[in-house]
N, C-alpha and C positions, 0 to 999 in steps of 0.2 A: 495382411492388412498393415499399412504403414503407421508408424508411431506419429501422433500429432502432439507436438510439445504444448504444454500448458502456458498460458499467458499469465505473467506475474502481475498482480494488482499493485499499482503504484499509489503512494500517498504523498501529499504536499503539506509541509509544516505551515500552519496558519501564521506563525510569527515571522519566520525568515525565508519562507518559500523554497526551502531545500526539498528536493524529491527523494523519497525513500522507497525501496522495494519492500513490499509487504512480507511479513513473516509467514512462511508456509505452515499450515496446520493440516496434518494428515487426516483425510476423511475416510478413504478406503485404499485398497491396494494400488489404485491408479489415479486417484484424484486428491487435490488439495484445495483448501480455501486459504485466503490470505488475510492477515490482520495488520492494522497499523502498528508501528513500533510503540513501545511504552513511552519513549521520549525521543525527541529529536537529537541526533548525534552531533548536530552543529550548535544549537542554542539551548537545548535542554527542555524546551517547552513540550507539552503533552497533547496539544490540539492539532489534529490532522484532518484533511479533506481528501477524499478519493480523487485521484487525478482526473477521472472522467467527469467529475462534478466541479472541478476547479474553475472553469470559465463561468459557471453560474453561481459561484460562491460569493457572497457579499457579507461584510461584517455588520 
């Protein structure tokens, strides 16, 4: 059986709109979940939106 790579969840900073790869959290031997970073590496803010929800996000 071929290996299927995991898709990384991306997050967008609500303040500066920089995209960040989610931090992988080990679930079991072959799977991960992904969490938003603690703070934006660009502006230091802490509010993020999942990239899949970005187009629907409104302040």
